[in-house]
N, C-alpha and C positions, 0 to 999 in steps of 0.2 A: 494755568498752563504747565505740562510735560513740557521740562528741554530734553532733548535726544544728544546722546554723543552724535560729538564731528567724526564719524566713519567716513568720509572721504578723504579728509585732512588734506585740503588742495593738490590728490591726488590729483586731476585733471588726464593725462595720458591714459585712455582705456582703451585694451586694447580688441574688444570684441560687445557688437553692442549689444542693448538691454541689459548692459552690468549696471551701468550709473545712470539716472540721470537725475540734471540738478533741476531747480525749476525757481521762481521768482516772479515779482509781480512788478508793475509799471504803469503809467499812469499820463490819457492824452488829453491835450484842452482839446475842449468842443465848442462852439458858441451857447451850446445845451449845457457843457457843465463838463463834469469828469468821466473821459472812459478805460477803464480799469485792462489789460492785457495781462491775463500769466500762460505764463509759457509751461510746456514740460520740454528740454534738451537732454538730448541722448548722447554727453560726452563722447563716443567713440568715433563720430562724425559729424556730429553739431546740429545736427538736423533738428527739425523743431518736430515734436513727434509728437504732441496734442497743447491744446492752446484755448484759453477761451473770453470773452471781450462779455464786463458786463457794466453797466450803471454805479455798483455797487462795491466793494470792497468786503464780501462778507468770504465764508466758507464753500459755501457754492464752487462762485470762480474755480478756486484752486481741486477741488473737488471735480468738477465739470472738464477743466483741462486732463487730470491723470485719469478719467473716464472714457475718451479721447483716443489718450497716447495709449490705454491696458489697448481699448479694441483695437487698434489698426497694430500692434505689433507682439499682442498676447506673449509680453514676459513670464521669465522660470520664474521661480520665487530665491528669492534671495535679492533680488531686484535692489541695489540702494538708488532712495530720491534723497536727494538733498536740499535742503530748502533756508530759510533767514529761521529764524525762530518765533515771525508773525502768528497771530491769536489766529487766519487760517489754517497753516499748515499746525499746529502744535492742536488741536480744535478737535472734538470727541470724533468728528466723522471724518473726519481726514485719518487720522492715527487707523478707523476701525478700519478705515476700505483697504491700505495698505498692510493690516492685522488681514483681513481675510485673502488679500492676496499673497501671501506671506514674502510682501517685498520690509526692505530694509529702513526706519529712518533715521535721516541723518541730519542734524545744523547744526546751520556756522554759528561759534562763538557769538557776546552780544556784543554787537557793534563793527564788527569784523566782513566787510564788505568785499575783502580781500578771500575769505574763505567759498564765495560763489562767482569768484570770475569771472566766468562762462558767461551767468548770466546778466549778468551787469554789464557784460560786453556785448552783446546782444542787443541789448537795448540801448546802448549806448551806440551802437551799428543804426538799427533802429533808427531814430532819432533822428541822427546826424542823415540816411541817406533818402528820411520818407518825414516823417509826422514836422521838423520844422523847417523845410519847404510850404508844407499846407496852412491853410487858415481854415481846421474843418467848419464849416456849421452847422451839424449835427453828428452824434455818433453813431446813424448809420454808416452816412458819408465816410469818418473815419476807419469803421468798422472795413468798409467794402476796401478803403487802401489795403489798410493792415494785410487781410486777409489777402488780398492778391500776393502783395510782397514777402510775405512766408513763404506762399503755397505755392506759386510762381516762378518768386523772383529769387528768395532765400537758398531754399530747399532745397532749387531744383540750377539754379544761374548763376548763385555767385560764390566766387573763385573763396577759399580759405588757405593760406600759409601754410597754418597744423596741416590740413588736409594734402598736401604736396600739390597747390593751386589746383584743388578739385572740391567742386558742388560739395555739400554734401550727398544729394542722393546717387550722382557721379562716384563718388568716393564707397561708398554702402558697395555699388552694383560691381565693379571692380574686384573689391573685395568679396565679391560671392560669388562670379568667376571667376577669381584666380581659385578658390577653393575646389570648385567641383572642376577643374585641372588638375589638381592634383593627384 
């Protein structure tokens, strides 16, 4: 599988939306088996702009998350999409989707979780605030809970110290309004 250069190089402070997205995959335990979650996070606001949940950890998991993010955000060419070196991200189909949209692929160094610390931090927060408090019987039950957490709580209400204690949505809306007033 092709390995891409680490273009992000731990530069997590981004001053515009849709310039750098980070992505990763985690797993959630259910009585039916694992549920895998892939996310796309805009580093500008820490907003989850795309996500996908499936019972298998295939390339389609990350492709679906990226497609959701593209549909929601319509980013311009040159967007950096940073991930680990997993086979899903290195797959021909995922790399082709990046190439078709004129995005730049960036990958963490092998075995270095700090290169993708923002995505790792999100998963730690998700598990601490939601997943570890539940014993999911089914994948469907876990999906519903995670959907609510991302779309209703995390993006709209959860405060972030890196965003001056604003939610991702509030941070983006405030910046959009201040740019209009200039």
